[in-house]
Structure formats: C-alpha cells, structure tokens
C-alpha positions in Angstrom: 14.9 30.7 26.7 15.4 28.7 23.4 17.0 30.7 20.6 14.7 29.6 17.9 16.3 31.7 15.1 19.3 29.6 15.6 17.6 26.2 16.0 15.8 26.5 13.1 15.3 27.3 9.3 13.7 30.2 8.1 10.6 28.3 7.4 10.6 26.1 10.3 10.9 29.6 12.8 8.0 30.9 11.1 6.1 28.0 11.7 7.1 27.8 15.4 6.4 31.4 16.1 3.3 32.0 14.1 0.7 33.6 16.4 -3.1 32.9 16.7 -5.3 31.7 13.9 -5.1 28.6 11.8 -1.7 27.9 10.1 -1.0 25.2 7.5 2.5 24.0 7.4 3.0 22.0 4.2 6.1 20.0 5.3 8.1 18.4 2.2 9.7 14.9 2.6 12.5 15.1 5.0 11.9 18.7 5.4 12.3 18.6 9.6 8.3 18.3 10.0 8.7 16.6 13.6 11.5 18.9 14.6 9.0 21.9 13.8 6.2 20.1 15.7 8.8 19.8 18.6 9.8 23.4 18.8 6.1 24.6 18.7 5.1 22.5 21.5 8.3 24.3 23.1 7.3 27.6 22.0 3.8 27.4 23.3 4.3 26.3 26.6 7.3 29.2 26.9 4.9 31.6 25.8 2.1 31.5 28.4 -0.1 28.8 26.7 -1.0 26.4 29.9 -0.4 22.9 29.3 -3.6 22.2 30.1 -4.7 23.8 27.0 -2.7 22.1 24.6 -4.1 19.5 22.5 -1.5 17.1 20.0 -3.3 14.9 17.7 -0.8 12.0 16.0 -1.8 8.9 14.0 0.6 6.9 16.6 0.7 6.9 20.3 4.8 6.5 19.6 4.8 9.8 17.8 3.0 11.6 20.1 5.0 10.4 23.0 8.3 11.1 20.7 7.5 14.9 20.3 6.3 15.7 24.4 9.3 14.0 25.1 11.3 16.2 22.8 9.7 19.1 23.7 10.2 18.6 27.3 13.9 18.1 27.0 14.2 21.6 25.0 12.3 23.2 28.1 14.1 21.1 30.7 10.7 20.6 32.1 7.9 17.6 32.3 5.2 18.2 29.5 2.9 15.8 31.3 -0.3 18.8 31.3 -0.2 18.4 27.5 -2.8 15.7 26.3 -1.0 14.0 23.6 -2.1 11.0 21.7 -4.0 9.6 18.5 -7.9 10.9 17.6 -9.4 7.9 18.5 -7.8 8.1 22.7 -8.8 11.7 22.5 -12.5 10.4 21.3 -12.0 8.0 24.1 -11.5 10.2 27.0 -14.1 12.7 25.6 -16.6 10.3 25.3 -16.1 8.8 28.8 -16.3 12.2 30.7 -19.3 13.1 28.1 -21.6 10.3 27.6 -23.7 10.1 24.1 -27.3 10.2 24.9 -28.3 6.9 23.5 -26.5 5.3 26.6 -28.6 6.4 28.8 -26.3 7.8 31.4 -24.3 4.1 31.3 -20.9 3.6 30.6 -19.7 1.9 27.5 -17.2 -0.9 26.1 -14.7 -0.6 23.9 -14.3 -3.8 21.5 -10.9 -4.9 20.8 -10.4 -6.7 17.5 -11.4 -10.2 18.7 -14.6 -8.9 20.1 -15.5 -7.4 16.8 -15.0 -10.6 14.8 -16.7 -12.5 17.4 -19.6 -10.2 17.0 -19.9 -10.2 13.3 -19.7 -14.2 13.2 -22.6 -14.2 15.7 -24.8 -11.9 13.8 -23.9 -13.9 10.6 -25.1 -16.9 12.2 -27.9 -15.5 13.4 -28.8 -14.2 10.0 -28.3 -17.5 8.8 -25.6 -16.2 6.0 -22.5 -18.0 4.3 -23.8 -21.3 5.5 -22.3 -24.1 3.3 -21.1 -21.0 1.0 -17.3 -21.2 0.9 -17.3 -18.0 -1.2 -18.6 -15.8 1.6 -16.2 -14.0 3.3 -15.0 -14.8 6.8 -16.1 -12.6 9.7 -12.4 -10.8 10.1 -12.8 -10.0 6.4 -16.1 -8.5 6.7 -15.1 -6.5 9.7 -12.4 -5.0 7.3 -15.0 -4.2 4.8 -17.6 -2.6 6.9 -14.8 -0.4 8.7 -13.9 0.6 5.1 -17.0 1.8 4.4 -17.7 3.7 7.3 -14.3 5.4 7.1 -14.2 6.1 3.5 -18.3 6.9 3.9 -19.2 4.9 1.2 -21.4 2.1 0.9 -20.4 -1.6 1.3 -21.4 -2.0 -2.6 -19.0 0.8 -3.5 -16.3 -0.7 -1.6 -16.5 -3.7 -3.3 -17.3 -2.3 -6.5 -13.4 -0.6 -6.1 -11.6 -3.0 -4.2 -13.1 -6.6 -4.4 -15.4 -7.1 -7.3 -15.7 -10.8 -7.1 -17.4 -10.3 -3.7 -20.3 -8.2 -5.4 -22.7 -11.1 -5.3 -22.6 -11.0 -1.3 -23.0 -7.1 -1.2 -26.6 -7.1 -0.1 -25.8 -9.8 2.6 -22.8 -8.0 3.7 -24.9 -4.6 4.4 -27.7 -6.6 5.9 -25.0 -7.8 8.4 -23.4 -4.3 9.1 -26.9 -3.3 10.1 -27.1 -6.2 12.6 -23.7 -5.9 14.0 -24.2 -2.1 14.5 -27.8 -3.1 16.4 -25.7 -5.5 18.5 -23.5 -3.2 19.5 -26.1 -0.4 20.4 -28.2 -3.3 22.5 -24.7 -3.9 24.2 -23.4 -0.6 25.1 -20.3 -1.4 23.0 -17.9 1.2 20.8 -15.9 -0.2 18.1 -12.6 1.8 17.0 -14.7 3.7 14.2 -17.5 4.5 16.6 -15.2 6.6 18.8 -14.7 9.1 15.8 -18.4 9.5 15.1 -19.7 9.6 18.0 -16.9 12.3 19.4 -18.0 13.9 15.9 -21.8 13.5 16.9 -21.0 15.1 20.7 -19.2 18.2 19.4 -22.0 18.7 16.6 -24.9 18.2 18.9 -24.3 18.8 22.6 -23.4 22.9 22.8 -22.5 22.5 25.9 -19.8 19.3 25.9 -18.6 21.6 22.7 -18.3 24.6 24.2 -16.3 23.0 27.4 -14.0 21.3 25.1 -13.1 24.0 23.0 -12.5 26.4 26.2 -10.1 23.6 27.4 -8.1 23.1 24.5 -7.7 26.4 22.8 -4.3 25.5 20.8 -4.5 22.6 18.7 -1.9 20.6 16.7 -2.5 17.9 14.0 0.2 15.7 12.3 0.0 13.9 9.2 -2.6 15.8 8.3 -3.0 14.4 4.6 -3.9 11.2 6.1 -7.2 12.1 7.9 -10.3 10.8 6.8 -13.6 12.7 6.5 -14.7 12.6 10.4 -11.1 13.4 11.9 -11.2 16.6 9.8 -14.8 17.6 10.6 -13.6 16.9 14.1 -10.6 19.2 13.6 -13.0 22.1 12.4 -15.4 21.4 15.0 -12.7 22.0 17.8 -11.5 24.8 16.3 -14.0 27.0 17.2 -16.9 25.2 15.4 -18.0 24.8 12.0 -16.7 28.7 11.1 -12.8 27.1 12.0 -10.4 30.2 12.3 -9.4 28.7 16.0 -6.0 28.2 16.8 -5.3 24.9 14.8 -2.2 24.0 13.3 -2.5 21.3 10.6 1.2 19.8 9.6 1.1 17.4 6.4 2.4 16.6 2.6 0.0 16.7 0.3 2.4 15.1 -1.7 2.7 12.2 0.9 -1.3 11.4 0.9 -1.0 7.4 0.1 -3.7 6.3 2.0 -6.8 6.7 0.4 -7.6 2.6 0.7 -7.6 3.1 4.4 -10.2 6.3 4.1 -7.6 9.1 4.0 -8.9 12.2 1.8 -6.5 14.5 0.4 -8.7 16.9 0.0 -8.9 17.4 3.5 -5.3 19.2 3.2 -5.9 20.7 0.0 -9.2 22.2 0.9 -7.7 23.6 4.6 -7.2 27.1 3.7 -10.5 27.6 2.3 -12.3 25.9 5.3 -10.1 27.5 8.1 -10.9 31.6 7.6 -7.6 33.2 7.4 -5.0 30.3 7.1 -1.7 31.2 6.9 0.3 28.3 4.9 3.9 27.8 5.6 6.2 25.7 2.9 9.1 23.6 4.4 11.0 23.0 1.5 14.6 22.6 2.8 15.2 19.0 2.8 17.9 17.4 5.1 17.6 13.6 4.0 18.8 13.7 0.4 21.4 14.8 -2.3 20.0 17.5 -4.9 20.0 15.0 -7.7 17.5 12.6 -5.8 15.4 16.0 -4.7 15.3 17.0 -8.7 13.5 13.8 -9.4 11.2 14.2 -7.1 10.5 18.0 -7.8 9.5 16.9 -11.3 7.2 14.0 -10.2 5.1 16.8 -7.9 5.4 19.4 -10.9 3.5 17.3 -13.0 1.1 16.5 -10.2 -2.8 17.7 -11.0 -3.3 19.5 -7.7 -0.6 20.4 -5.0 1.0 23.2 -2.9 3.4 24.1 -5.6 6.8 23.3 -3.8 10.5 22.7 -4.7 12.9 20.4 -2.1 16.3 21.8 -2.2 19.0 21.0 0.2 22.6 22.9 1.2 24.4 19.6 0.9 27.0 19.7 -2.1 27.5 16.7 -4.7 25.2 13.9 -5.1 25.3 11.5 -8.2 22.5 11.5 -10.8 19.7 9.0 -10.2 20.3 5.8 -12.5 17.8 4.7 -14.7 18.2 1.1 -15.7 16.5 -0.7 -18.5 16.7 -4.3 -18.2 15.6 -6.8 -20.7 13.0 -8.4 -18.9 11.9 -8.7 -15.0 13.8 -11.7 -14.8 17.2 -10.2 -15.6 16.1 -7.3 -13.4 16.3 -9.2 -10.6 19.9 -10.3 -11.7 21.0 -6.8 -12.2 19.6 -5.4 -9.1 21.3 -8.0 -7.4 24.6 -7.1 -8.5 24.1 -3.6 -7.9 23.0 -4.4 -3.8 26.5 -6.4 -4.1 28.4 -3.7 -5.4 26.3 -1.3 -2.9 27.3 -3.4 0.1 31.0 -2.5 -0.7 29.7 1.0 0.6 27.1 0.5 3.2 26.0 -1.7 5.7 23.3 -3.8 4.4 20.3 -2.1 6.6 21.3 0.8 4.6 19.9 -0.4 1.3 16.5 -1.3 0.4 14.5 -2.3 -2.9 10.8 -0.8 -3.0 8.1 -1.9 -4.8 4.3 -1.3 -5.8 3.2 -4.5 -4.6 4.2 -7.4 -2.5 4.4 -9.6 -5.2 6.7 -7.7 -7.4 9.5 -9.2 -5.4 9.3 -12.6 -6.0 12.1 -12.9 -8.5 14.6 -10.8 -6.5 13.8 -12.7 -3.4 15.1 -16.1 -5.5 17.8 -14.2 -6.7 19.3 -12.9 -3.3 18.8 -16.4 -2.2 21.1 -17.5 -4.6 23.5 -14.7 -4.0 23.5 -15.5 -0.3 22.4 -11.5 0.5 20.0 -12.0 3.5 17.0 -9.6 3.5 13.7 -8.6 5.8 10.5 -7.8 4.1 8.2 -5.4 4.7 4.6 -5.6 2.9 3.5 -8.9 2.1 5.0 -12.6 2.8 7.8 -14.0 1.3 7.3 -15.7 -1.6 7.5 -19.2 -0.4 5.7 -18.3 2.9 2.2 -17.2 0.9 -0.7 -20.2 1.7 -1.8 -20.5 -1.8 2.5 -20.9 -3.1 2.9 -23.5 -0.1 -0.3 -25.5 -1.9 1.1 -25.4 -5.4 4.7 -26.4 -4.3 3.1 -29.0 -2.2 2.0 -30.9 -5.3 5.2 -30.4 -7.1 7.2 -31.6 -3.9 4.5 -34.8 -4.3 5.5 -35.4 -7.8 9.1 -35.7 -6.7 8.5 -37.6 -3.6 5.2 -39.4 -2.9 6.5 -40.2 0.7 6.6 -36.3 1.6 4.5 -36.1 4.3 4.0 -32.4 4.8 3.1 -31.7 1.5 0.7 -34.9 1.4 -0.7 -33.5 4.3 -1.1 -29.9 2.8 -2.8 -31.2 -0.2 -5.2 -33.6 2.1 -6.2 -30.1 4.1 -7.3 -28.4 1.0 -10.6 -30.9 1.6 -13.3 -30.2 3.7 -13.6 -33.0 6.4 -10.1 -34.5 6.2 -8.3 -33.4 9.7 -5.1 -34.6 11.0 -6.0 -38.0 12.3 -7.4 -38.8 8.7 -4.5 -37.8 7.2 -2.3 -39.8 9.3 -4.5 -42.6 8.8 -4.2 -42.2 4.6 -0.5 -41.4 4.7 0.2 -44.7 6.4 -2.2 -46.8 4.1 0.3 -45.4 1.4 3.1 -46.7 2.8 2.2 -50.0 3.7 0.7 -52.9 2.4 -1.9 -53.0 5.5 -5.7 -54.6 5.0 -7.4 -51.5 4.8 -6.5 -50.2 1.3 -5.6 -47.1 0.5 -7.8 -46.9 -2.4 -10.4 -47.5 -0.4 -9.9 -45.3 1.8 -9.6 -42.4 -0.9 -13.1 -43.3 -2.1 -14.4 -41.7 0.9 -12.6 -38.8 -0.2 -13.2 -38.4 -3.7 -11.8 -35.1 -3.9 -8.2 -36.1 -2.3 -8.5 -38.9 -4.5 -8.5 -37.1 -7.7 -5.6 -34.8 -6.7 -3.5 -38.1 -5.8 -4.4 -39.1 -9.7 -3.4 -35.8 -10.8 0.2 -35.9 -8.9 0.6 -39.1 -10.0 -0.2 -38.1 -13.9 3.1 -35.1 -13.2 5.5 -38.4 -12.9 4.4 -40.4 -16.0 6.9 -38.7 -17.9 9.7 -36.1 -17.7 8.8 -32.3 -18.2 10.6 -29.3 -17.5 9.4 -27.3 -14.5 7.6 -24.6 -16.1 5.0 -27.6 -17.7 4.8 -28.9 -14.1 3.7 -25.6 -12.8 1.4 -25.0 -15.6 -0.7 -27.8 -15.1 -0.4 -27.5 -11.2 -2.1 -24.1 -11.8 -4.5 -25.3 -14.0 -5.2 -27.9 -11.5 -5.1 -25.5 -8.3 -6.9 -22.3 -10.1 -10.6 -23.6 -9.8 -10.4 -23.8 -6.1 -8.7 -20.6 -5.1 -12.2 -19.0 -4.7 -13.3 -21.3 -2.2 -10.1 -21.5 -0.9 -9.4 -17.5 -0.4 -12.9 -16.1 -1.0 -11.6 -12.3 0.5 -8.6 -11.9 -2.4 -8.4 -14.6 -4.5 -7.6 -12.6 -7.5 -4.5 -11.2 -5.8 -3.2 -14.4 -4.8 -4.1 -16.1 -8.7 -1.6 -12.9 -10.0 0.9 -13.6 -7.6 0.9 -17.7 -8.4 1.5 -16.2 -12.2 5.1 -15.3 -11.5 6.2 -19.0 -10.7 5.8 -19.7 -14.4 8.6 -17.0 -15.0 10.5 -18.1 -12.1 10.3 -21.8 -13.2 10.9 -21.1 -16.8 14.7 -20.4 -16.3 15.2 -23.9 -14.4 15.9 -27.1 -16.3 15.1 -29.7 -13.2 12.2 -29.4 -10.9 13.7 -30.5 -7.6 16.4 -27.7 -8.4 13.6 -25.0 -8.4 11.9 -26.6 -5.7 15.0 -26.9 -3.4 15.6 -22.7 -4.5 12.2 -21.7 -3.4 12.8 -23.3 0.0 16.3 -22.6 0.8 17.0 -19.5 3.6 20.3 -18.8 4.4 21.1 -20.9 7.2 22.9 -18.1 9.1 20.1 -15.6 9.1 18.6 -14.8 12.4 15.3 -13.1 12.2 16.2 -10.6 14.9 19.4 -9.5 13.1 18.4 -6.1 11.1 21.8 -5.1 10.6 23.1 -7.6 8.5 19.8 -7.5 5.8 18.7 -5.5 3.4 15.3 -4.4 3.3 12.5 -5.2 0.9 9.4 -3.1 1.0 6.4 -2.2 -0.5 6.2 1.8 -0.8 3.2 2.0 1.7 5.4 0.4 4.0 8.4 2.5 3.7 6.6 5.8 4.2 8.5 7.3 6.9 11.7 5.7 6.6 15.1 6.2 5.0 18.1 4.6 3.6 21.2 5.8 1.6 20.5 3.8 -1.3 17.0 2.9 -2.5 16.3 0.7 -5.7 12.8 1.0 -7.1 11.9 -2.0 -9.3 8.9 -2.9 -12.2 8.8 0.8 -13.1 6.4 -0.3 -16.0 2.5 0.3 -17.1 0.3 -1.9 -15.0 2.9 -2.0 -12.1 3.9 1.3 -11.2 1.3 2.7 -11.7 -0.8 0.0 -10.6 -3.3 -1.4 -13.3 -6.0 -1.1 -11.2 -5.0 3.3 -11.1 -5.9 3.9 -14.6 -9.2 4.1 -14.2 -10.0 7.2 -12.3 -7.6 10.3 -12.4 -7.8 10.5 -8.7 -6.2 6.9 -8.2 -3.5 7.7 -11.0 -2.3 10.7 -8.9 -2.3 8.9 -5.7 0.1 6.5 -7.8 2.3 9.4 -8.6 2.5 10.4 -4.9 3.6 7.0 -4.3 6.4 7.4 -6.5 7.2 10.5 -4.8 7.2 9.0 -1.4 9.4 6.1 -2.7 11.8 8.3 -4.3 12.4 10.7 -1.1 13.2 7.5 0.6 16.8 7.8 -0.7 19.5 9.7 0.8 22.4 9.2 -1.8 21.6 6.6 -4.5 18.3 6.3 -6.3 18.2 3.6 -8.8 14.9 3.4 -11.0 14.5 -0.1 -12.9 12.1 0.1 -16.0 12.3 -3.9 -17.8 11.5 -3.9 -21.3 9.4 -6.5 -20.9 7.7 -9.0 -18.4 6.8 -12.5 -18.3 3.2 -13.3 -20.0 1.9 -16.6 -19.3 -0.8 -16.9 -21.9 2.0 -16.1 -24.4 4.5 -18.5 -22.5 6.8 -16.1 -23.1 7.9 -12.2 -22.6 5.5 -9.4 -23.5 7.1 -5.8 -24.4 5.7 -3.3 -21.8 5.6 0.5 -21.7 7.8 2.0 -18.6 6.2 3.7 -16.4 4.5 7.4 -17.6 6.4 8.6 -14.2 9.8 7.6 -16.1 8.8 9.2 -19.2 8.4 12.5 -17.2 12.0 12.6 -16.3 13.9 15.0 -18.4 17.1 12.6 -19.4 19.4 15.6 -18.1 18.2 13.9 -14.2 19.3 10.5 -15.1 22.2 8.6 -16.0 20.9 6.1 -18.3 21.7 2.6 -18.7 20.6 -0.7 -20.6 21.0 -4.2 -20.7 22.3 -5.5 -23.8 21.8 -8.9 -25.1 24.8 -10.6 -23.2 23.6 -9.3 -20.0 26.1 -6.3 -19.3 25.0 -3.0 -18.7 26.1 -0.6 -21.2 25.5 3.6 -21.2 23.1 5.3 -23.2 23.8 8.5 -24.8 20.0 8.9 -25.4 16.6 8.0 -24.2 15.2 4.8 -26.0 11.4 4.9 -27.1 10.1 3.4 -24.1 6.4 3.9 -24.8 6.0 7.8 -24.7 2.6 8.3 -27.1 2.3 9.2 -30.4 0.4 10.8 -33.0 -1.8 8.0 -34.5 -1.9 7.3 -37.8 -5.6 7.8 -39.4 -7.0 5.3 -42.0 -6.2 5.6 -45.3 -7.7 8.4 -47.3 -8.7 10.0 -44.3 -6.5 13.2 -44.4 -6.5 14.9 -41.0 -10.4 14.4 -40.7 -9.8 12.3 -37.5 -10.8 13.7 -34.2 -7.7 13.8 -31.5 -7.9 14.2 -28.0 -5.2 14.5 -24.7 -5.9 12.3 -21.6 -3.7 13.0 -18.4 -3.1 9.3 -18.2 -2.9 7.7 -21.3 -1.9 10.6 -23.6 -3.0 11.3 -27.0 -5.6 9.5 -28.9 -7.9 9.1 -31.3 -11.7 9.3 -30.9 -13.6 6.0 -32.4 -16.9 7.3 -31.5 -19.1 9.2 -28.8 -21.0 6.9 -26.3 -24.2 9.0 -25.0 -24.9 10.7 -22.8 -21.3 11.7 -21.6 -18.5 8.9 -22.5 -15.8 8.4 -25.5 -14.4 5.6 -26.8 -10.8 6.3 -27.6 -7.9 4.4 -29.2 -4.2 5.5 -27.2 -1.3 4.1 -29.0 0.5 1.8 -26.2 -2.8 1.3 -24.0 -5.4 0.2 -26.8 -9.3 1.1 -27.0 -10.5 2.7 -23.4 -14.2 3.9 -22.7 -13.3 7.3 -20.9 -15.8 10.4 -19.3 -15.8 12.9 -21.9 -15.2 15.6 -18.9 -11.5 13.7 -18.3 -10.8 14.4 -22.0 -8.9 17.3 -23.7 -10.1 17.9 -27.0 -7.7 19.2 -29.8 -8.6 21.8 -32.6 
C-alpha cells in the first residue's frame, strides 16, 4: 500500500483521498497539480474502483499518458484499463459505438486540417465567393473563424467584431460559407474536430440508453485543466456526472487564475460556477508552491488579490530565502532591450542559458531585444510568433531596402516582384536578366507589361537619389508598402502593420542603412536549431504556460502593451490580462525582473512618447520590489521611492466650478470625471492618463 500521508502535503492528501461526490481542486501555480491527479488515480485503483470505470480527461494525449504511466509506477502495475485522453478522443470513441441518428447507422469519417481547408475551398468556389477579391480571407483562416465561432458559441459577426474588425464586410458571406460547409459535412458523413464535442453532447442529452450505459461504465471522472474548458466541454462533464443534476463522482482540477485561453473558447465561468452546478461540491485549495521563492509568490499573490472574482488563495513555500523581484524603469523601450541584454549576460554567470527566459504579451514586443541579443552574440529560441526578420511582411519591407542598397540583389528583386499577381518565377528571371544585360529585350518594355512592378522599381530608384538616414528610408518604404497590405494579408494586416511600426524605432539608432539591414539578417553562425541547452528563451506568456525557469524577465509592462490595448474595452478582457500577468510571474523560480519603460517610440511623432506603467505594476506595494531606474547616462540606479508611473489622480475641475463635478471610479481606468450622460446606459468620462472614454454605466462606481 502507498503511504499517501507521507507522500503528499495536507491539501494534496485531502484531494487524493476524498470520497464520492463532486470535488473541485483549485491548484495554484506550482502546487503539484499533476502529482495530485497521479496519486488520485492510484488511490482509486487501490481502493477497489475497477480500472474500466475510471475516465481521465485531459487537453493533450501526452499529459494523459504521463499521468497514467506515473500512477502505474506507483502501483507497480499497468493501468491499461483506465481510459485516458482528450475530450475529443473520448468523444470519437463514444460516437463510434453510438452513431448519431442522422447517420442512419452508417459510419462517419473524421476530417483532418487539410480536409477541412479543402472542403471550405470547395464550398467557397461553389458559392462564387471571394473571386477576384484579394481582401477575402483564405480558406484556412475561414476555417479558424468558423471553429472559433462554434467553440465560443458566438455568431461569425460577433467573432469578427472582437478579433478581426477589418473583415466585418465579409461577415455575411463567411456565415453563408459556414452553413454550406456544415451541409457539405452532413451530406458526406464527415465530422470535423468540433463536431465531436457537439455530437457527444447531443448523444448524452438525447439518447437515454447511451447516456445511461456510458454513465454506468464511467463511475469516476477526473478532468485536468478545467479552467480551459469551453461551454460544450463543461456541459459534457456535467452530463457524464449523473446527468444535468450533477452530483456524480467527478473531480475537476484547475486554477481559475491561469484561465488565459478565452480566444480559443475557454470560459472561466466553468470553473468559477462549478460548485453551483455540481451539488455538494467540496472545494480543496492547493496553495503550497514547490517552484518559486516567497518574494516571487508575494508578487503573484498581490495580483491575484486584486482580481474581480476568484477562489481566494495565498501561495506559499517552505523554501527559505529568495531575492525581491526587481522593478526596472528604462528611459525607453529601446534602452529596455539594452538593459535586459546586460541583465541576461549577468544571469548567464549563474545559470545555463536555457534557465533564463524573457516573456512578453505579444510576439512583436521582442523585436528590439532580438536585435540587441544578436549584437551581443547571445543565441535564443523564440516561442509564440516568428523572429522579426522571418515574418513575410518584414521580409517584404527589407527587400525594398536591399534593392536600394544593391540593385543586383536577385533574392530581393524576386521578393518585390512576387508581390504582384501574374508574375511567376520564369518572368522574374527574365526581368532580372533584362536588368543585368543590354539585350534587345529592353527592361522598360518588359516592365510596361507589369505596371505595379514598374512603380516599385521607380520607387526604389528614388531611394537612391540622395543619401538619407535609415529611419527616413524605412519611413518612405512603409508609406509605399502599407496600402497593399490589406490584399497581401487579408486576415491579419492590422496586426502585421502594427509590428512593422517597430522597424522605425530600430532603424532610428543607426546612421548607415547597410549596417542596419545587415544586423537584421545576421544570425550567430554557431547557432544550432537543435541546441536548446545553449540558448535563452524568448516567449509570449501564452506559450510559456506550464513551463518554468530559474530567472524570468517580463518586458513592456506599460499600458496598451501589457495589458493589451484591446483589453480595456471590457472588464472580463482586462481580468484575463491580469491572469496572464499572474501566469508570467509564476514561471520564475528564483529571479523575477519586471521592466516598465517610461516611454515608447511613436512613429507619428518620430520620437518617444511618455507612457504610464502597467496597472499591474501600480498595484504592487513598494515593499515587494527592489526598484531601479535608468539615468540619463544609461546606467541603472537604485530608487528609494517609487516615482509616479501613471497612477490616477483626482482631476481638476474647470475654473469656478468648485466641487460640483461628478466623479466616478472604473476598475481599469481608475478615478475620472463624468463629462456627460449618453442615454440610455452610457457615460462619457475623462480619465487622467487615459483621456475620454465612453463606458457602460453598470461598470462605473459613482462617488458621492
């Protein structure tokens, strides 16, 4: 028999040995969640529950295999009888046994990603949609939008309003295409990935015999990462656990503070409402952390304490010591890259490269740092977004600069020429050769057949007329390139355009165009793509979930970057940004550095613009951090007191107004002055540091 009391802490033991009935295990970051599930599987098997009656639902096959393997090692026996895997794999197995009635007893085929894209293209062609319209999204992107709408249970229009506003003119056509795609699958007895969930839900809801048999088979259910479930997965869990009334032997394990995948359809309400939906739920909190030092956990606890709604928990560790988190205020986002690189060089004296990570909210936030790391000769691996110079739109822009430097640059010429429809490899070679030779076939005559490319060549020639600093060259290139982005990248041109703005600031520190272009292209020659041990990690926070490092640097902790500018419109989006910050901080074992630059480059002003530091930084008591600030000489100096970094202040009323102005508070924007009421349910409010905002009245707390 396993000595569970000795192997587990008190909270883990309570979870593992809990008896029948619904249990919610709220597992804080680094608290041994997987260990608890492994021992729970072993405990059930050891206490008489037949293996075939246990169902383990996870979000990856790898996680299920690892848990079952570890439980088998504990028991010193195989656990092949336990069914473990993803929701989708479980659904597939059940639907093979209990065919949906609309199939008329005939088997179905599961589509892969290529099948789905091909089917949508077929439907698009049949409906004559997008012909000759380069702004119409590609089939693969349409598949993603349709899947997102189904998983979030929203209309296509609602999804586009939230995530791709520029595609709203196509909403009606994409909706028609979605209906045609559904009919296509039905006619051919095809299921896609999303169908599996909805068909299983329908089976459990509408087929009493199947539901009764499945529930009798799986008497004990464990669900991992419950905070990541979507609506359908939560309903399936409830239907499996003794039907709609809940109350079955189901254990859900997760952490509402790590619910960061709303964009995939995950709904934090599933874990928050679990005790209300499952009668007599026992809630057990795992709060002892085995990953981080207490100073790191103190930062995470403060973030969590300010959440609008959560299972209140306080992470702690029995490990002694640990340094305070460092809060660094660089003068700009450009000097932030230099200071972060210096800090990484310092940390490399204590840790191997793979134990150091830099985290950021969006992939393009690391571009300046990538340049600085290349210049310092520090190899890195990036997760969540391409390296800057690898992105297609960046390569396009650089190609114009390369041609300005060298008109004989064949790869650059080929890339610019390929931007135009109707120009293939053979034509590109012919045009290029015409540029090189004095053949009878004049280059001008060839270019006349391709007026768009002729315009590009004339533009490149204009860049060579006079010497200009790199920032001016790229300013001209962006103005020339931006108008065509909508047709080149119909799905996400606004995001790509935002990323291109970064090239202006990066080029601003260079005096010679060729040096800048070379630095963009240079890689460390000794870098091996398979050599992960000798590279630091750059990662978006989403890609970092589930990972940990000895030292973590979080950059760009300023408003509009972290939290994202898109998160300020809706309180639930802002709260997800808070959870992202919590996830980022809890990736660190020993060292946590927070970077909040005082200014960021603004292309419109051709210079830096002062910004407020992130509200998540403003929430941290000064006692939790060791604060450093960059001085005008570029050195870091200790700060004795926190400087103002954008905390809301009481607005001054107009002259002669006395104290008659109406004030209110907003969870995100702080204190503000009401300018006017906008019937029926909105207010226009002036928030210091944020400007004028129109806010739903229900989100405002009025001051007397």
